[in-house]
C-alpha positions as CSV (number, residue, x, y, z in Angstrom):
1,M,0.0,0.0,0.0
2,S,1.5,3.4,-0.9
3,D,1.4,6.6,1.1
4,G,-1.1,7.9,-1.4
5,D,-3.5,5.0,-0.7
6,V,-3.2,5.6,3.1
7,M,-3.9,9.3,2.6
8,S,-6.8,8.6,0.4
9,D,-8.2,6.0,2.8
10,G,-7.8,8.6,5.7
11,H,-9.5,11.2,3.6
12,V,-12.5,8.9,2.9
13,K,-12.8,8.1,6.6
14,V,-12.8,11.8,7.6
15,K,-15.3,12.6,4.9
16,A,-17.6,9.8,6.1
17,L,-17.2,10.9,9.7
18,L,-18.0,14.5,8.8
19,K,-21.1,13.4,6.9
20,D,-22.3,11.4,9.9
21,A,-21.4,14.3,12.3
22,H,-23.5,16.8,10.2
23,E,-26.4,14.3,10.2
24,A,-26.1,14.0,14.0
25,L,-26.2,17.8,14.2
26,R,-29.3,17.9,12.0
27,C,-31.0,15.4,14.3
28,E,-29.8,17.4,17.3
29,D,-27.8,14.5,18.7
30,L,-25.0,16.7,19.9
31,E,-23.2,14.1,21.9
32,S,-22.8,11.9,18.9
33,A,-21.9,14.9,16.7
34,L,-19.2,15.9,19.2
35,D,-17.7,12.4,19.3
36,L,-17.6,12.2,15.4
37,F,-16.1,15.6,15.0
38,Q,-13.4,14.8,17.6
39,V,-12.4,11.6,15.8
40,A,-12.3,13.4,12.5
41,S,-10.1,16.1,14.0
42,Q,-7.7,13.5,15.3
43,L,-7.5,11.9,11.9
44,D,-7.0,15.2,10.1
45,P,-5.6,17.7,12.6
46,D,-4.7,20.2,9.8
47,R,-8.4,20.9,9.0
48,F,-9.1,23.7,11.4
49,E,-12.7,24.0,10.4
50,I,-13.3,20.6,12.1
51,E,-11.9,22.0,15.4
52,G,-14.4,24.9,14.8
53,Y,-17.2,22.4,14.7
54,V,-15.9,20.8,17.9
55,D,-15.9,24.1,19.7
56,L,-19.4,25.0,18.4
57,V,-20.9,21.7,19.5
58,R,-19.1,21.9,22.9
59,G,-20.7,25.3,23.4
60,Q,-24.1,24.1,22.6
61,L,-23.7,21.1,24.9
62,L,-22.4,23.3,27.7
63,K,-25.6,25.4,27.4
64,R,-27.7,22.2,27.6
65,Y,-25.7,20.9,30.6
66,R,-26.2,24.2,32.5
67,E,-29.9,24.2,31.7
68,R,-30.1,20.6,32.8
69,I,-28.6,21.5,36.2
70,G,-30.6,24.6,36.6
71,D,-29.8,26.6,39.7
72,L,-26.0,26.5,40.1
73,Q,-26.5,27.3,43.8
74,A,-28.5,24.0,44.3
75,V,-26.7,21.3,46.3
76,P,-26.6,17.8,44.8
77,R,-26.8,14.8,47.0
78,L,-25.7,11.2,46.5
79,L,-28.7,8.9,45.7
80,V,-26.9,5.6,45.8
81,A,-24.9,3.9,48.6
82,G,-21.1,4.2,48.3
83,G,-20.7,0.5,47.3
84,E,-23.3,0.8,44.6
85,V,-21.4,3.5,42.8
86,R,-19.0,0.9,41.4
87,R,-21.7,-0.6,39.2
88,F,-21.8,2.6,37.2
89,N,-18.2,2.2,36.1
90,L,-17.5,5.9,36.2
91,A,-14.4,7.4,34.5
92,S,-11.8,8.6,37.0
93,D,-12.6,12.3,36.5
94,A,-16.3,11.6,37.2
95,G,-15.3,9.6,40.2
96,F,-13.2,12.4,41.5
97,M,-16.0,14.9,41.0
98,L,-18.3,12.5,42.9
99,S,-15.9,12.4,45.8
100,L,-16.5,16.2,46.2
101,V,-20.2,15.8,46.7
102,D,-20.8,16.2,50.4
103,G,-24.4,17.4,50.7
104,S,-23.4,21.0,51.3
105,T,-21.3,22.0,48.2
106,S,-23.3,23.6,45.4
107,F,-23.0,22.7,41.7
108,E,-21.1,26.0,41.1
109,Q,-18.6,25.2,43.9
110,L,-18.2,21.6,42.6
111,V,-17.3,22.9,39.2
112,S,-14.7,25.3,40.7
113,L,-13.3,22.8,43.1
114,S,-12.9,20.1,40.5
115,G,-10.2,21.9,38.6
116,M,-11.7,20.6,35.4
117,A,-12.7,22.7,32.4
118,A,-16.3,23.8,32.9
119,F,-17.5,21.7,29.9
120,D,-16.0,18.5,31.4
121,A,-17.3,19.3,34.9
122,F,-20.8,20.0,33.8
123,R,-20.8,17.0,31.5
124,N,-19.8,14.7,34.4
125,L,-22.4,16.2,36.7
126,C,-25.2,15.8,34.1
127,A,-24.2,12.2,33.4
128,M,-24.4,11.4,37.1
129,L,-27.8,13.2,37.4
130,D,-29.1,11.3,34.4
131,A,-27.8,8.0,35.8
132,G,-29.5,8.6,39.1
133,I,-26.3,8.8,41.1
134,L,-27.0,12.4,42.1
135,G,-30.2,14.2,42.8
136,V,-31.3,17.6,43.9
137,D,-34.0,18.4,46.4
138,A,-36.7,20.5,44.9
């Protein structure tokens, strides 16, 4: 296989990924669109417009995450027993964030204390809310 074949194959993969990412955007499946754009960006890092799409989708998702959480002064609480958390197979950054939940620290404080980018922190918090690991008293 020549270098040209590899380049052509990579170009075809990126083109297919971008097509699927745009379709996911059209269907408002932002999580899938983000994943697809990120893979395409890794395969072809010289195409800056792909990184622009990554930033655009991350911005839209961050807005959704903040809306999902609502009041940033609200205090999340753990809904599952400590031993049950293992069954959720959380990523290490989500596990760290979960370790900060103490029943008196607000969402806003958790984001700040985590040291994570706001996008990653809100994404982890929303995933734990959606999974039923965390809850908020009304």
